[in-house]
MARDREN-612295 format. One line per 3 residues: their letters; for each residue x, y, z of N, C-alpha, C. Coordinates in pm, 1 decimal. Atoms other than C-alpha are relative to their C-alpha. Layout:
REM MARDREN-612295
a) X,Y,Z,X,Y,Z,X,Y,Z | ...
END
This chain:
REM MARDREN-612295
xxx) -35.1,-97.9,-102.6,-2471.2,-1317.2,-2312.5,124.1,-47.1,77.5 | -121.7,33.8,-72.0,-2126.2,-1312.0,-2151.0,-26.3,0.4,150.4 | 17.0,10.2,-143.8,-2123.1,-1425.3,-1789.9,133.3,28.5,68.7
xxx) -119.9,-34.7,-74.9,-1876.1,-1285.4,-1539.7,-11.4,-50.4,142.7 | -4.8,39.6,-140.4,-1769.0,-1414.3,-1200.7,-1.6,124.2,88.5 | -16.8,-105.3,-99.5,-1788.2,-1204.4,-887.3,136.0,-21.1,65.6
xxx) -135.6,11.5,-55.2,-1437.6,-1130.1,-756.7,21.0,105.6,107.4 | -31.5,-90.1,-111.4,-1342.2,-979.5,-420.5,150.4,-0.2,19.9 | -144.7,-8.5,-17.2,-984.1,-852.7,-388.3,31.6,93.5,116.2
xxx) -35.0,-77.4,-118.9,-815.9,-719.5,-73.2,139.1,-42.8,45.9 | -129.2,42.1,-55.8,-483.9,-724.5,115.7,-12.3,-132.9,73.8 | 2.5,128.1,-70.8,-389.2,-1060.7,267.3,-21.5,18.8,149.5
xxx) 18.0,-29.0,-142.6,-370.7,-905.9,615.6,-5.5,150.9,19.6 | 13.8,-142.2,-32.0,-485.7,-567.0,747.8,3.7,14.0,151.3 | -16.8,-21.2,-143.5,-372.5,-450.5,1092.6,-13.6,149.5,28.0
xxx) 19.6,-141.2,-32.6,-489.2,-122.4,1249.9,-13.1,18.7,150.2 | 13.8,-32.2,-141.3,-456.7,36.2,1591.6,107.2,96.5,44.5 | -96.7,-93.8,-56.5,-269.0,279.4,1811.6,124.9,-76.3,46.2
xxx) -125.5,63.1,-39.4,96.7,174.7,1841.0,31.0,-132.6,-65.4 | -23.4,131.5,60.8,76.0,-128.2,1611.7,132.1,-8.4,-77.0 | -131.4,6.3,61.8,407.5,-28.6,1450.7,94.8,-83.2,86.2
xxx) -82.8,77.7,-92.1,557.8,-194.9,1758.5,-22.4,-150.7,-14.0 | 28.6,142.3,23.0,410.6,-526.8,1639.3,41.9,-44.5,-140.1 | -22.7,31.9,140.7,533.8,-513.8,1280.1,94.3,-117.4,-19.9
xxx) -94.0,110.5,12.2,816.1,-760.3,1340.6,-67.8,-135.7,-2.9 | 67.4,130.0,-3.9,581.5,-1045.5,1427.8,-77.0,-27.7,-128.1 | 74.5,19.1,124.2,379.6,-988.0,1111.6,95.1,-23.7,-118.4
xxx) -95.6,16.6,110.6,677.9,-952.3,877.1,74.7,-131.8,10.9 | -72.7,126.8,-18.0,843.8,-1260.9,1026.1,-67.3,-115.9,-73.5 | 72.7,103.4,75.1,576.6,-1466.0,847.4,24.8,10.9,-149.9
xxx) -20.9,-25.5,142.8,685.6,-1319.6,513.1,145.9,-10.6,-42.1 | -140.9,2.5,34.4,1064.4,-1295.8,526.3,84.9,51.6,114.0 | -90.0,-42.1,-107.2,1371.6,-1190.4,721.9,99.6,108.5,-41.9
xxx) -85.9,-108.6,46.8,1539.6,-919.5,511.9,-87.6,100.6,-74.9 | 99.5,-95.9,47.9,1339.4,-602.5,447.1,65.8,124.6,-58.1 | -34.2,-130.8,55.6,1396.6,-308.8,214.8,-113.0,94.2,35.9
xxx) 100.2,-96.6,-43.7,1215.0,-10.8,369.4,17.1,127.6,-81.5 | -6.6,-113.8,91.7,1134.5,268.7,122.8,-95.3,109.2,45.2 | 85.9,-113.2,-34.3,999.5,614.5,200.0,76.7,130.2,-10.3
xxx) -64.3,-130.0,-6.3,1069.4,984.6,206.0,59.8,21.4,138.2 | -66.7,-28.8,-127.0,1261.9,1147.9,489.2,-96.5,-4.8,117.6 | 96.3,-2.4,-110.3,954.1,1213.1,705.2,-72.6,-133.4,13.6
xxx) 67.9,129.0,-3.4,788.8,884.6,610.1,81.3,-106.1,72.7 | -87.6,95.3,-67.4,1087.0,679.5,724.6,11.9,33.2,148.5 | -14.8,-42.2,-139.2,1125.4,885.3,1041.1,-122.8,-35.0,84.0
xxx) 124.2,22.4,-74.1,759.4,834.6,1138.4,-11.2,-140.9,56.9 | 12.5,139.9,-44.0,797.4,456.6,1172.6,129.0,-56.1,58.5 | -133.9,56.0,-27.4,1168.0,423.1,1254.0,14.1,-62.1,138.7
xxx) -23.1,51.7,-135.4,1165.6,379.5,1632.5,-70.9,-132.3,25.1 | 75.5,122.7,-24.0,889.2,122.3,1660.6,39.5,-111.4,-95.1 | -38.5,99.1,102.6,989.1,-51.4,1339.2,134.1,-64.6,33.5
xxx) -134.1,50.5,-25.7,1356.3,-85.2,1431.6,1.3,-96.4,119.2 | 3.3,85.1,-118.5,1286.9,-228.3,1776.9,-73.9,-130.9,-25.7 | 81.7,118.3,24.4,1018.8,-467.6,1655.5,67.6,-98.0,-95.1
xxx) -70.5,87.7,94.5,1219.7,-601.2,1362.1,120.6,-65.2,66.9 | -117.0,54.6,-68.8,1531.2,-643.1,1577.1,-38.8,-112.2,95.7 | 45.9,101.3,-95.2,1332.3,-841.2,1833.0,-26.8,-133.9,-67.5
xxx) 26.4,121.7,76.4,1248.7,-1091.5,1559.1,119.9,-41.1,-85.7 | -119.6,34.2,75.9,1601.1,-1096.5,1414.6,-11.1,29.9,-148.2 | 23.2,-35.0,140.9,1487.9,-930.7,1091.0,92.4,114.6,-40.7
xxx) -89.0,-101.7,54.4,1745.0,-735.3,889.1,-82.0,102.1,-78.8 | 66.2,-101.3,80.2,1635.9,-403.7,741.2,102.2,97.2,-56.1 | -79.6,-106.3,59.1,1786.9,-146.1,508.5,-96.5,107.3,-48.6
xxx) 84.3,-111.3,43.2,1633.3,197.2,453.3,51.6,57.9,-130.8 | -36.6,-64.5,125.6,1629.1,360.2,110.9,-95.4,115.5,-24.7 | 82.6,-117.1,25.7,1505.7,711.9,36.4,-67.4,-7.8,-136.5
xxx) 76.1,-8.3,125.0,1232.2,735.4,-226.2,28.0,135.3,-63.4 | -43.1,-122.3,65.3,1332.5,994.1,-484.3,-114.0,84.1,-57.5 | 109.7,-91.5,27.1,984.2,1133.6,-537.4,-90.8,-30.2,-116.8
xxx) 85.9,29.3,115.1,850.1,990.1,-863.0,-8.3,-149.3,-26.7 | 21.6,141.3,29.2,699.1,651.3,-945.7,21.8,-21.1,-149.7 | -34.4,17.9,141.2,879.7,606.5,-1276.5,79.4,-129.2,-16.1
xxx) -69.8,126.6,25.7,1044.9,307.4,-1441.4,142.0,2.5,54.1 | -137.9,-9.5,-47.1,1392.9,432.4,-1354.4,8.4,-18.0,151.9 | 0.1,11.9,-145.4,1306.4,462.0,-983.8,-35.9,-141.6,43.2
xxx) 36.8,138.8,-30.3,1139.2,119.8,-980.0,119.0,-91.5,-20.8 | -118.3,81.7,28.9,1448.5,-34.5,-1138.8,110.4,24.5,102.5 | -102.6,-32.9,-99.4,1679.3,148.6,-895.7,-29.3,-68.2,133.2
xxx) 37.2,61.2,-126.9,1487.6,27.8,-590.7,8.9,-152.6,-7.0 | -11.0,145.3,17.6,1472.3,-326.0,-729.0,146.5,-43.2,9.8 | -142.8,31.0,-6.3,1851.4,-318.9,-768.4,50.7,4.5,143.6
xxx) -38.3,-10.0,-140.7,1893.1,-205.1,-405.4,-46.2,-123.8,76.1 | 52.9,119.4,-65.8,1671.5,-493.2,-292.7,84.4,-122.4,-32.2 | -82.7,114.0,40.4,1876.9,-743.4,-490.4,137.9,4.9,65.0
xxx) -133.6,-15.5,-58.3,2208.7,-604.9,-363.4,3.2,-38.7,147.2 | 8.5,30.8,-142.9,2091.2,-653.4,-5.6,-71.1,-131.9,28.7 | 66.5,130.1,-12.7,1926.7,-991.9,-69.3,-130.3,10.2,78.4
xxx) 126.8,-19.1,-71.7,1596.1,-854.4,58.4,-108.0,-92.1,-55.5 | 110.3,86.4,42.9,1294.8,-1085.5,49.1,-136.9,56.7,37.1 | 123.6,-72.6,-26.9,1032.0,-832.5,162.9,24.4,146.2,-38.1
xxx) -9.3,-141.3,35.5,967.0,-482.0,24.8,-107.3,75.1,77.8 | 92.3,-72.4,-87.8,809.7,-230.8,262.8,-2.4,148.8,-33.0 | 17.3,-144.2,17.2,670.3,119.3,213.7,-29.3,63.4,134.7
xxx) 27.4,-77.1,-120.4,678.5,373.7,495.6,-16.7,144.1,-44.2 | 19.8,-135.1,52.3,517.8,691.2,367.2,-134.8,18.8,-65.0 | 123.9,-36.9,67.0,256.4,835.9,135.7,-24.4,-75.2,-129.2
xxx) 50.4,72.0,116.2,85.0,739.4,-187.8,102.2,-37.7,-105.6 | -96.0,30.3,106.0,372.5,764.0,-435.0,103.9,-102.7,44.1 | -94.2,99.8,-51.5,620.1,575.6,-216.4,-66.0,-137.4,5.6
xxx) 74.8,125.8,-8.0,353.0,310.7,-165.6,-15.2,-62.2,-138.1 | 14.7,52.1,135.8,286.4,276.9,-539.1,132.4,-53.2,-53.1 | -131.7,45.7,44.5,659.9,246.4,-603.4,34.3,-134.8,61.8
xxx) -30.4,125.4,-69.4,699.0,-28.2,-343.9,-83.7,-114.9,-54.9 | 84.2,106.1,56.3,404.1,-224.8,-480.3,52.3,-43.7,-135.9 | -54.6,31.7,131.8,558.8,-204.8,-827.8,129.7,-79.5,11.4
xxx) -126.7,72.0,-20.1,902.6,-315.7,-703.7,-27.1,-142.5,46.4 | 33.7,133.2,-49.6,750.2,-606.7,-513.2,-54.2,-88.7,-111.6 | 54.4,76.4,112.4,559.1,-714.8,-823.7,111.0,-37.8,-98.3
xxx) -111.6,24.0,92.2,871.7,-682.5,-1038.7,88.3,-114.1,49.6 | -89.3,100.8,-58.4,1073.1,-901.8,-800.7,-74.7,-123.5,49.8 | 84.0,109.8,-48.9,781.6,-1131.0,-709.8,25.6,-26.5,149.2
xxx) -21.6,7.3,-144.5,829.2,-1055.1,-338.5,-120.7,57.6,74.0 | 111.1,-55.9,-78.2,582.7,-975.2,-57.4,12.1,151.6,14.2 | 6.2,-144.7,-19.4,474.7,-610.8,-26.0,-64.9,29.5,134.6
xxx) 51.9,-44.5,-130.2,426.7,-456.6,319.2,-18.4,151.0,-7.4 | 31.6,-142.3,10.4,258.2,-116.2,337.5,-30.9,57.3,138.0 | 26.3,-73.2,-124.8,277.5,116.6,638.3,-21.4,145.9,-38.9
xxx) 27.0,-139.3,38.4,104.8,441.7,538.3,21.3,94.4,116.8 | -19.5,-100.0,-105.3,195.6,755.7,730.2,-104.6,110.6,-8.1 | 115.9,-88.7,8.1,-120.6,939.2,622.3,-116.1,-81.2,-54.7
xxx) 120.0,70.7,47.1,-477.5,840.9,534.4,-62.1,73.8,-117.5 | 49.0,-86.9,106.5,-504.9,1054.4,222.0,-59.1,-75.0,-119.3 | 42.4,71.9,120.9,-560.0,784.0,-43.8,-27.4,-146.4,30.6
xxx) 22.1,144.2,-16.3,-655.3,421.3,-100.0,116.5,-81.6,-56.1 | -117.9,68.8,53.9,-308.3,336.3,-236.3,45.7,-118.1,85.1 | -53.3,111.0,-80.3,-216.9,114.1,63.2,-60.8,-136.4,-29.9
xxx) 68.6,128.6,13.4,-473.2,-155.9,-13.5,-16.7,-49.0,-144.0 | 35.4,34.8,138.1,-505.5,-153.9,-392.5,107.6,-80.0,-72.9 | -90.4,76.4,86.4,-350.8,-384.7,-653.0,25.8,80.9,-126.9
xxx) -17.1,-93.5,110.3,-260.5,-89.3,-871.6,111.1,99.0,33.9 | -99.7,-105.7,-15.3,35.7,144.2,-920.7,-15.8,97.7,-115.6 | 5.3,-103.3,102.1,13.5,474.4,-1107.0,144.4,35.3,-36.4
xxx) -137.2,-20.7,45.4,331.6,507.0,-1314.6,9.2,131.6,-77.4 | -23.1,-128.5,65.8,466.7,844.8,-1425.4,130.8,-3.7,-78.6 | -127.6,-19.0,66.2,742.3,958.3,-1655.2,90.9,76.6,95.8
xxx) -94.9,-65.2,-90.1,1056.9,1104.4,-1498.9,-28.7,148.8,16.2 | 32.3,-143.1,-8.5,930.3,1457.4,-1573.3,-132.2,26.4,71.4 | 123.2,-15.8,-76.1,611.8,1395.0,-1373.5,-127.3,-19.0,-79.1
xxx) 118.1,23.1,83.1,376.9,1333.5,-1666.7,-52.6,-141.6,23.1 | 61.3,132.9,-13.0,130.6,1045.3,-1633.6,45.1,-91.0,-113.5 | -42.3,98.0,100.0,251.4,732.9,-1812.8,-105.8,-108.7,-19.3
xxx) 93.0,112.8,14.0,24.1,436.8,-1737.3,-46.1,-48.8,137.0 | 43.2,70.9,-120.3,-167.6,234.1,-1481.2,53.9,-142.1,-7.8 | -52.2,137.0,-4.3,-0.2,-91.3,-1378.1,-91.6,-80.4,91.6
xxx) 84.7,90.0,-77.1,-254.3,-352.3,-1269.8,89.1,-111.5,53.3 | -94.1,93.4,-62.2,-57.5,-564.8,-1023.9,-61.8,-139.2,17.8 | 51.7,137.4,-12.2,-87.6,-943.6,-984.3,-81.1,-25.2,126.6
xxx) 71.4,22.4,-125.8,-209.8,-914.9,-625.4,4.7,124.9,86.1 | 0.0,-108.8,-98.3,-288.9,-678.8,-339.0,116.9,-20.5,96.5 | -109.2,14.3,-96.8,-28.1,-611.6,-68.3,-21.6,-116.9,96.5
xxx) 6.9,113.4,-92.0,53.9,-898.0,166.3,-32.1,44.7,142.3 | 27.9,-53.9,-133.1,33.9,-677.7,475.5,-17.7,150.5,-9.6 | 20.5,-143.6,-16.3,-113.0,-333.0,538.9,-13.2,24.5,149.4
xxx) -0.6,-28.1,-143.4,-33.6,-199.6,885.6,-19.2,149.7,19.4 | 35.9,-140.7,-19.4,-198.2,127.9,990.0,5.2,33.7,148.1 | -12.3,-45.9,-138.2,-77.4,283.3,1313.4,-74.7,133.0,10.1
xxx) 83.7,-120.6,-6.7,-347.4,537.3,1401.1,69.7,115.4,71.9 | -76.1,-106.4,-66.3,-106.2,727.9,1626.9,86.8,75.2,-101.2 | -80.3,-61.5,106.3,116.9,791.4,1323.8,-89.8,79.4,-94.2
xxx) 93.5,-66.8,91.1,-180.2,879.4,1102.7,-45.8,134.1,58.2 | 47.9,-122.2,-65.0,-298.0,1139.4,1356.2,103.8,112.3,-1.1 | -105.6,-100.0,1.7,37.1,1317.1,1334.1,25.1,57.9,-138.9
xxx) -14.3,-51.1,136.3,8.9,1371.8,957.9,-74.2,133.6,-12.4 | 71.5,-127.5,19.7,-103.2,1713.0,824.4,-150.7,-21.5,-11.9 | 146.0,12.5,-2.2,-476.9,1769.7,874.0,-57.5,-8.7,-141.3
xxx) 53.7,-0.2,136.6,-530.4,1835.4,501.6,3.8,-139.9,-62.3 | -7.6,135.8,53.4,-423.5,1476.8,427.3,-112.0,-86.8,56.0 | 110.8,74.7,-59.9,-677.3,1332.8,670.6,-132.3,42.2,-63.7
xxx) 122.4,-50.5,63.6,-949.5,1554.7,521.2,-13.3,-55.5,-141.5 | 2.5,57.1,135.6,-853.4,1436.3,171.6,-42.9,-145.6,4.0 | 37.9,140.2,-13.8,-884.0,1077.2,288.3,-146.6,-18.2,34.7
xxx) 142.2,5.9,-34.3,-1225.8,1142.2,438.8,-85.9,23.2,-124.0 | 73.1,-25.1,124.5,-1342.7,1285.1,106.7,4.1,-119.8,-92.3 | -16.2,118.4,84.3,-1206.0,982.5,-76.5,-90.4,-113.1,48.8
xxx) 83.0,105.2,-57.8,-1385.7,747.7,164.2,-148.6,25.8,-23.6 | 139.4,-34.5,25.3,-1715.8,932.8,127.4,-39.6,-31.3,-144.1 | 29.1,21.2,142.3,-1694.6,912.0,-252.0,-5.5,-147.6,-36.9
xxx) -7.9,143.3,32.1,-1624.0,537.7,-243.3,-138.1,-63.6,-13.3 | 133.5,59.7,4.6,-1987.6,451.7,-172.4,-70.5,31.1,-132.3 | 69.5,-38.9,122.8,-2123.0,646.4,-470.6,64.7,-64.6,-123.3
xxx) -70.7,66.8,110.2,-1856.3,501.6,-700.1,-36.7,-148.0,-5.2 | 30.1,142.8,-5.6,-1920.1,145.9,-582.8,-145.2,-28.5,-37.7 | 142.0,18.2,31.3,-2298.3,183.2,-605.1,-24.4,13.9,-150.0
xxx) 14.8,-18.8,144.9,-2271.8,313.0,-960.8,55.1,-119.8,-76.9 | -60.2,116.9,65.5,-2042.3,25.0,-1058.4,-88.7,-123.0,14.6 | 86.9,114.8,-24.5,-2275.8,-228.9,-900.8,-124.3,4.0,-88.3
xxx) 123.3,-13.9,77.5,-2585.0,-93.9,-1074.3,24.1,-12.0,-150.5 | -29.4,5.3,144.0,-2413.0,-69.8,-1413.6,61.4,-132.7,-43.5 | -63.3,127.3,33.5,-2252.9,-413.7,-1391.9,145.1,14.7,-42.4
xxx) -139.7,-23.5,37.2,-1903.1,-266.7,-1432.6,90.7,-106.1,62.2 | -95.8,99.4,-47.6,-1603.5,-496.2,-1387.5,110.2,68.6,79.8 | -113.3,-53.8,-75.5,-1328.7,-444.3,-1130.2,130.8,-35.4,-70.4
xxx) -127.4,18.4,69.7,-955.6,-459.9,-1210.8,39.0,-146.5,-16.6 | -25.7,143.2,16.9,-960.1,-839.4,-1173.1,-91.9,-62.9,-104.2 | 87.8,51.2,104.3,-1222.5,-869.6,-1444.5,-127.5,-64.4,50.6
xxx) 122.5,55.6,-56.2,-1508.3,-962.5,-1212.1,-96.8,109.0,40.5 | 100.1,-96.3,-45.2,-1828.1,-797.2,-1100.4,14.3,21.5,150.5 | -11.7,-37.0,-140.0,-1849.1,-622.1,-765.2,-82.2,-95.0,87.0
xxx) 69.3,89.8,-92.4,-1947.5,-839.0,-468.2,-81.9,78.8,102.6 | 79.9,-63.6,-105.9,-2202.2,-765.9,-196.7,89.1,42.9,116.2 | -93.1,-34.0,-108.6,-1915.0,-766.7,54.4,70.0,132.1,-27.6
xxx) -68.5,-124.3,36.0,-1728.3,-491.9,-132.2,-96.0,118.5,7.7 | 100.5,-106.2,-5.3,-2047.8,-289.1,-163.0,-29.7,38.4,144.8 | 26.2,-26.3,-141.0,-2110.9,-323.9,211.3,115.1,78.9,63.6
xxx) -115.4,-73.5,-52.5,-1757.0,-204.4,289.5,0.2,144.3,-48.8 | 7.9,-135.4,53.7,-1803.1,95.4,61.5,-104.5,81.7,76.0 | 103.1,-68.5,-76.5,-2123.2,184.1,245.2,49.4,30.6,143.0
xxx) -52.7,-18.7,-134.0,-1945.2,140.8,578.0,95.8,119.3,3.5 | -89.5,-118.5,9.4,-1680.7,394.8,465.7,-82.4,128.0,8.5 | 86.6,-118.7,1.8,-1960.4,644.8,401.5,-63.8,23.1,136.8
xx) 70.7,-13.9,-126.8,-2147.5,575.6,725.9,92.9,42.7,113.8 | -94.1,-37.7,-105.5,-1839.6,599.9,949.0,42.0,145.5,-13.5
END
């Protein structure tokens, strides 16, 4: 009988609260001093004021780059090139699920820290060690299992509350389903993306998502 280890995977640091975007500089300063910030127009705008002031206070350089809408190989390569051109040593997402998946992929490609600042609570993309890759025409291509989870996930609840209501509702549905998915995986002995069995801690967190 094959024996499997239990493996718990999660972001290195998770920060949540009202106005915590104003603290992002102190957290990023532990990771690097030159940040590529990727997001759509509204995603970048949502974090710009607090982010700019906080990074400047810590002497951290930043460059913004608009995400072009699809998590494809060409976009990942383009963003990686922008990071190299600006000598960035941290890659940050400011936006929704696709921008987040793109940033995680770029960070993995360049072997740099990934910082995730979601502007909605619609999906579990911010915390996962996974990027969904599409073709340039929008067709699904593959799942990229990443070497690690993001180094920092910072959730400003004031920003999240300003997102469209339908995105919050979608996130609530996703959180409710997590318990039933995790319970089924635990009972069946299924393996997680790291090749280990689910831990009691992960199961407890899944239940907490449902109860809250």
